[in-house]
C-alpha positions, 0 to 999 in steps of 0.5 A: 667404120666411116662413110665415104663422101664427096662434095659437088658444088660450083661455089667454093665458099659452100664447099668450104662450109661443108668441108668444115662440117664433115671434119666435125663428124667422125662418121664421115670421110671426105674423099674429094670435092668437085666444082661441077657436075661433069667432073662430079659424075666422073669422080662418082663413077671412079671412086664410088663414094657412099654419100654425096653432097650435091648442089642442084644449080651448076653450070653445064649439067645441073644436079638433076641431069647428073643424077639421070646419067649415073649408073652407080647411085650413092646416098644423096644429100641435096645442098642447095638454096631451095627445093624446087619442083624437080625434086619430086621426080627424084624422091627415090634418089634423094636422102635428105636436104640441106639448105644453104647456108648451113648455120649449125652442126646439128642441122648438118647432123640431122641431114646426115642421120637421115641419109644414113637412116639413123634415128 
């Protein structure tokens, strides 16, 4: 059984890296990508992916603002350049962190394991 996932990041290069890593993990099924938080929130509402890879710093709504408006809450892996103080406000919603750029599959796998609660 696979876990459906969605990438939300305004950086095409970052999305490409994640797409490649997701393809290497047989537990994951990529159901889409969005380049902004507004489109990402609509996609989440419509398709209800089980896991999202979310950039925090995007034009328009940032990742935190998007989290505030979601009614359906999937597991979330933050995919960002740094962790900031706002992260503490969303600890109950954030499953794991990946820091850009992800350099190897093992780092990616550890974050996915944590999000899926696999030890």
